[in-house]
C-alpha positions, 0 to 999 in steps of 0.5 A: 568639395563634395558634390551636392545632391539634388534628391529629386534626380536620385534613383534609390536602391534598397538594402536587403537588411536595414542598416547593413550591406555592401554597395558595389559599383563601377565608376565611368567618370572622367579622370579627375572627377569624383563619384558620389552617392548617399545612404539615407533613411526612408525619410531622406533626412538622416544619412551618410554622404560618400564621395570617392575622390581621385586620391581620397574618400570624403564621408560625412554624416547627414544632416550635420555634415560631420566628417567621418574621417579615416586619417590613414585613407590616401586612396580613392578613385584610380585610373587602373583599367578594370577597377571597381569599388565598394562601400560597406555599412555595418550597424552591428559592429558600427563600422564603415569600410570602403575598398577597390575590387573584391569587397573584403578586408584585404582590399580596403582603402577606408575604415571608420568606427563610430565612437563607442561612448555613443553606441546606442545613438549610433546604432539607432542612426545606422539601423535607420539607413535603408537606401543607397541613392544614386543620381539617375541622370548620371552614367558616371556611377554604375551600380553592380551589386547590393550585398546583404551582409557587410564586410566584417572579417577575412573570408576563408578560402578553404572549405570543409564539410560537416564531418571534417570541420572542428570547433577550432576551425570555426573559432579561428575563422580560417576555414569556410564551413560548407553550410556557409557557402552560397546554395549553388556552391553547396550543390557543387561541393556535394557533387565532388566532395564525397569520400569515393570521388577519387582519381585512382579507383579499383578498376584503374588503381594506377590512373595518376601514375599513368597520367604522369607517364603520358605527360612525360613520354614523347608521343603519348597523348598528354605530352603531345596535347600540352605541346599543341596548347603552347600558344593557347593563351599567347601567340608567343609559345609558352609550354609552361602556361598550359594545362589539360581540361578533361570534361565530365558530362555535358553543357546543360546551359547552367555554366560557362562550358561543361560544369565539371572539368578535371584539370591536369597541371604538370610540374611548373605549369600555370594558368594566366591571371583570369576570372570565372565569368561571374559563376560560382565554383568549387575546386578540389585537389584530387592529387598533388598540390596547387598554389593559388594567387588572388587578385582584387580585379582583372588588371595587369596593375592589380597586385595579388593580395593573398595566396594559399597552397592546396593539397590532396583533398582540399577544396577552395571556393569561388563566388561572383564577388569573392575569389573570382580573379586568380592564377593557379600554379603547380610549384611542386615536383609532381603533377597536380590533378584538380576537379573544377565545378562551375555553375551560375546562380539561379538568379543569374539571367545573363550568362557569360560563356567565357573566362577573361584572362590577361595575355602577356601584354596585359590585355584582357582576352576571352577564353572559351572554356572548351574540352580537350577530351571527354573523361570516359574517353580520356581514361581509356586512352591513358589506360591503353598507353599504360597497358602498352607500357606494362609488357616492357616493364615486365620484360625489363624486370625479368631481364634484371632478375636473370642477369644476376 
């Protein structure tokens, strides 16, 4: 049976917009217990009672106690470490959704659409709802966020700027316009999204080829640094679970580590499954391609719910609530080079300076996002290696020509 609410013992959280939003929370109740809250109007008369049970959701309309049933719902609270939950209220589309992990359609476990023939009365009822009420004397339910916009459709991972996005992109909904990103992510995009933000430049047109040479040549900086990092994420060496972090600029206290990082991914190399400290971020592919797997939350028991491939020029985005937990894999035959940009939202006053990741035993570990080398220094090291190689190349070319 649903837990009875003593309204005098409830604490209230107000929706930014009446009748819509997403309530995100953790559950600390012992296994087998339920986790409950109520969405009410200002008078606490009309509302929706939500009860997360171990294997189901029990949702009712108040004050009638009419059940709002999803016949396909067969999941509720889970014993999976790292899991968290969400409930979406959408008065405009008259939809209720609930899920586990990131608030998005791919993670839903419950959905309910109000009857169309009662559209006007349903809309009036839903738009009257203004508050989430949670027991103030219980530590079982821990509110995490109250999001302004409800879950409505699939959220695109790939971003395009104003000069690249088309009407078809908007109509199909598979591209995120840069203007629709959070303000902090828009700033990051503008810093690295320009036409001249390139790896190969006039002063070093072979920079990418020189990096590949350094990766594939014993004794060169990239080759030796990758070998050194084979135990960075696990005690058991794994040469493929490595990538290089080349930082641009300094840590200004507004991001986990230096905010701009060029990452170098040799063919077949990958990251552990990890999250990004609740920061906002954009990632642009400068050369090559990268494969991304998305996860609803950080746990060895959380399966991937989606994946995408990004090629040169593509940009993906990360927010505190979306695309946070992922794994990057270079499945191509060539080196991939990306630029990662991180920044905390201005309202974020509790910075977490680590990336959490899963080790080989499925245990969450902390990774300090340090630097392998500063970009300016790295470029000169790679240039010197490339220049040292060039006389040998010309000598070989001369010998081949003269031997004919």
